[in-house]
C-alpha angles and dihedrals in degrees: 000000000000117000128207125212108234125190114220127184121225118174090348094304123114121230126185115222129178117229142153112273092241090054097050095101091049089051091051090048091050090049091051090050091049091047091050091049093048093047091050091050094045092048092061089066090218096105118060124197132038095251092053091048089051092049092050091049091049090050091050092049092045090051091052090051092049091047090052092049094049094043098056142007112262124211121230095264092052092049090049090049091051091048090050093049091047090050092051091048089051091050092048091050091049092051090046090054092047089051091052092049093053 
C-alpha cells in the first residue's frame, strides 16, 4: 500500500510520520491526544524534561488502552485500531527522541 508522509505537531514541534492515506485522520487524532496528555503533564511542573513528559504520557495512554481492553471485549477492528494507534505513538516517541538527540 502507498504511504503518505504526514506532519503532526506535538508540543509545538513538527514530526513527519508515514501512514496509510486512510489512517491519516486517526494519526492526527492520536497526535492530538498525545499532545494534550503531554501538555497536561508538563503543566503540573512535576515532570522535568521532554523525554520524561513523553514517557509519562505514553504510560498514561497505555494504561487507558489496557483499562479499555480489560473492561470490555473488543472486536478485531477495535484491536487493530488500538494496535495502529499504539504503533503511531511509538513512532512519534521515537522521532521525538531522535529530535532531542540531534
